[in-house]
C-alpha positions in Angstrom: -0.2 0.0 0.1 2.8 2.4 0.9 4.4 1.7 -2.6 1.1 2.4 -4.4 0.8 5.6 -2.6 4.2 6.9 -3.5 3.2 5.9 -7.1 -0.2 8.1 -6.6 1.9 10.9 -5.4 4.4 10.9 -7.9 1.8 10.9 -10.7 -0.1 13.7 -9.0 2.8 15.9 -8.7 3.7 15.2 -12.4 0.1 15.9 -13.4 0.4 19.4 -11.8 3.8 19.9 -13.6 1.9 19.5 -16.7 -0.5 22.2 -15.9 2.5 24.7 -14.9 4.5 23.8 -18.1 1.6 24.0 -20.4 0.4 27.4 -19.0 4.0 28.9 -19.0 4.8 27.8 -22.5 1.4 29.2 -23.9 2.1 32.5 -22.0 5.9 32.6 -23.2 4.8 32.1 -26.8 2.2 34.9 -26.9 4.4 37.6 -28.6 5.0 35.2 -31.6 1.6 33.7 -31.7 -0.2 37.0 -31.8 1.9 39.1 -34.0 1.4 38.0 -37.6 4.8 40.1 -38.5 6.9 38.7 -35.8 9.7 37.8 -38.2 9.9 41.6 -39.4 10.4 43.1 -35.8 13.0 43.0 -32.8 11.5 39.7 -31.7 11.4 38.1 -28.3 13.5 35.1 -29.2 14.8 34.3 -25.8 11.2 34.3 -24.3 10.1 32.1 -27.3 12.9 29.7 -26.6 12.0 29.6 -22.9 8.5 28.6 -24.1 9.9 25.9 -26.2 11.9 24.5 -23.1 8.6 24.6 -21.3 6.8 22.5 -23.8 9.7 20.0 -23.9 9.1 19.7 -20.0 5.3 19.3 -20.9 6.5 16.2 -23.3 8.4 14.6 -20.4 5.6 15.2 -17.8 2.9 13.9 -20.2 4.6 10.6 -20.7 5.8 10.5 -17.4 2.0 10.3 -16.1 1.4 7.5 -18.3 4.7 5.8 -17.4 4.2 6.0 -13.7 0.4 5.0 -13.6 0.8 2.3 -16.2 1.8 -0.5 -13.7 -1.2 0.3 -11.7 -3.6 0.8 -14.5 -2.7 -2.4 -16.2 -4.0 -4.6 -13.5 -7.5 -3.3 -14.2 -7.5 -3.4 -18.1 -4.2 -3.8 -19.9 -5.7 -2.8 -23.2 -7.1 0.4 -21.7 -3.7 1.0 -20.0 -1.9 0.5 -23.3 -4.2 2.7 -25.1 -3.7 5.6 -22.5 0.1 5.3 -22.7 -0.3 5.3 -26.7 -2.3 8.4 -26.7 0.1 10.1 -24.4 2.6 9.4 -26.8 0.7 10.7 -30.0 -0.2 13.9 -28.0 3.3 14.6 -27.5 4.2 13.8 -30.9 2.0 16.6 -31.9 3.4 18.8 -29.5 6.9 18.1 -30.7 5.9 19.0 -34.2 4.3 22.2 -32.9 7.8 23.2 -31.0 9.8 22.6 -34.2 7.4 25.0 -36.1 7.8 27.8 -33.7 11.7 27.3 -33.5 11.7 27.4 -37.4 9.9 30.8 -37.2 12.6 32.2 -34.6 15.2 30.9 -37.3 13.6 32.6 -40.1 13.6 35.8 -38.1 17.1 35.6 -37.2 18.5 34.7 -40.7 15.9 36.7 -43.0 17.6 40.0 -42.5 16.4 42.8 -44.8 14.4 40.0 -46.8 12.3 39.2 -43.9 8.9 40.4 -45.2 9.2 38.0 -48.2 9.3 35.2 -45.8 5.9 36.5 -43.9 3.7 33.9 -45.7 6.3 31.1 -44.6 6.3 32.4 -41.0 2.5 32.6 -40.8 2.2 29.0 -42.4 4.6 27.6 -39.5 2.6 29.3 -36.8 -0.7 27.9 -38.5 1.1 24.4 -38.2 1.7 25.1 -34.5 -2.1 25.9 -34.1 -3.2 22.7 -35.9 -0.7 20.5 -33.7 -2.3 22.2 -30.5 -5.8 21.5 -31.8 -5.2 17.6 -32.7 -2.9 16.8 -29.9 -3.9 18.8 -26.6 -7.2 19.6 -28.1 -8.4 16.4 -29.5 -6.2 13.5 -28.5 -6.1 14.4 -24.7 -9.9 13.9 -24.6 -9.5 10.5 -25.8 -6.4 9.6 -23.6 -6.4 11.6 -20.6 -10.3 11.9 -20.5 -12.1 8.8 -21.7 -9.5 6.1 -21.2 -7.8 7.3 -18.2 -11.3 8.4 -16.5 -12.6 4.9 -17.5 -9.7 3.3 -15.7 -10.0 5.3 -12.6 -13.8 4.7 -12.6 -13.4 1.0 -13.0 -10.7 0.5 -10.4 -12.2 2.9 -7.7 -8.9 4.6 -7.5 -10.4 7.9 -7.1 -13.9 8.7 -6.3 -16.2 7.8 -8.9 -17.9 11.4 -9.2 -14.4 12.7 -9.9 -13.7 10.2 -12.7 -17.0 11.1 -14.4 -15.6 14.5 -15.4 -12.9 12.6 -17.2 -15.6 10.0 -18.9 -17.8 12.8 -19.8 -15.4 15.7 -20.2 -12.9 13.8 -22.6 -15.4 12.9 -25.5 -16.9 16.4 -25.0 -13.5 18.0 -25.5 -12.7 15.8 -28.5 -16.0 16.6 -30.1 -15.3 20.3 -29.7 -12.0 19.8 -31.2 -13.9 18.3 -34.4 -16.3 21.1 -34.1 -13.2 23.5 -34.3 -11.6 21.7 -37.3 -14.8 21.9 -39.2 -15.1 25.7 -38.4 -18.1 25.5 -36.0 -16.5 28.1 -33.7 -12.9 29.4 -32.8 -10.3 27.4 -30.9 -10.5 30.2 -28.3 -14.0 30.9 -28.2 -16.5 30.5 -25.3 -18.0 27.3 -26.7 -14.6 25.9 -27.0 -13.8 26.9 -23.5 -17.0 25.4 -21.9 -16.4 22.0 -23.7 -12.8 21.9 -22.4 -13.8 23.0 -18.7 -14.7 19.7 -17.6 -11.5 17.9 -18.7 -9.5 20.7 -16.9 -11.5 20.1 -13.8 -10.8 16.4 -14.3 -7.1 16.6 -14.7 -6.4 19.3 -11.9 -8.5 17.7 -9.4 -6.9 14.2 -10.2 -3.6 15.7 -9.7 -4.6 17.2 -6.4 -6.3 14.2 -5.2 -3.2 11.9 -6.2 -0.8 14.4 -4.5 -2.5 14.7 -1.2 -4.5 11.8 -0.7 -3.1 9.0 -3.1 -5.1 6.2 -4.5 -8.3 4.9 -2.7 -8.1 1.5 -1.4 -9.7 -1.0 -3.5 -13.4 -2.2 -2.2 -12.3 -5.6 -1.3 -9.6 -4.3 1.0 -11.9 -1.7 2.7 -14.4 -4.7 3.2 -11.9 -7.1 4.6 -10.7 -4.4 6.9 -14.1 -3.6 8.1 -14.8 -7.3 8.7 -11.7 -7.8 10.5 -12.4 -4.9 12.8 -16.1 -6.1 13.6 -15.3 -9.8 14.0 -15.6 -11.6 17.5 -12.1 -12.9 17.3 -10.7 -9.3 16.7 -12.8 -8.0 19.5 -11.7 -10.8 21.8 -8.0 -10.1 20.8 -8.4 -6.4 21.6 -10.3 -7.2 25.0 -7.1 -9.6 25.8 -4.7 -6.8 25.1 -6.6 -4.3 27.2 -6.7 -6.9 30.1 -3.0 -7.4 29.9 -2.4 -3.7 29.9 -4.4 -3.4 33.2 
C-alpha cells in the first residue's frame, strides 16, 4: 500500500507539473503567436525559446504520467492502459511538431535580415502548423487518452472517487467533439463554446493531480471490506479485550 501511495503521489505531482509547463509555455509564446509580422520586428526570441523549453518539459511530464500509472492501471484493463500510454505518446508527438514549427519561425527571423518581409507567408504558415498541432494533440487526443481512457480506468478501479472520474468520462469525449467542431469551423479554438467544452476535462485533470498528490489512491473495495470485517469480527474483539486486560 505504501508503494502504491508513492506511485499515486508521484503521478499527482507530475500531473500538476503538466499544468504549470503548459500554461508557462503558452504565455511565453504569446508575442510570436499574436503578432503576424513577428519575423520583421525586433522579436522576443529568448522568451520564445524558454517557451519551447517549457513545452519540452510538458512532453516529459505527459509521458511521465502514463509511465508512472501504467503498472497500476494495467491490473484493471491492460488494453485500456496501453491505449492511454499510446494516446499520451501521440499527443506528445503533436506537441513536438508544434515546437519545431515555432523554432523554425525564430530561425527565419534571425536569418532573413532585410528580406524578412518576403518570408512572412512562410512564418505565418509555420504558426498555423503550431495551431493545428495544438488542436489535434492537446485539443483532441487528450480527450480520448487523458479523458475517456484514464477516466474509465480510474472509475473501474475505484482509484479515485467515482464522481471525480465521471468528469474524465464525460469531459474527455466532449473535448474531442469540440476539437472536431473547431476543425470544421463551427467556432474558434479560443471561443466561449470551446472553453466551456474544455472545462470539464480541465477540472478532471487538475482535481486528479490534487487528489493523487495529497490523498493517494483509494483502497480497493475488497480491501476496505476485509478491513471492516476484521475490525468487527468477534475474534478481533476478543483479542482487543485481552490486550486491554493485559495492559490493566
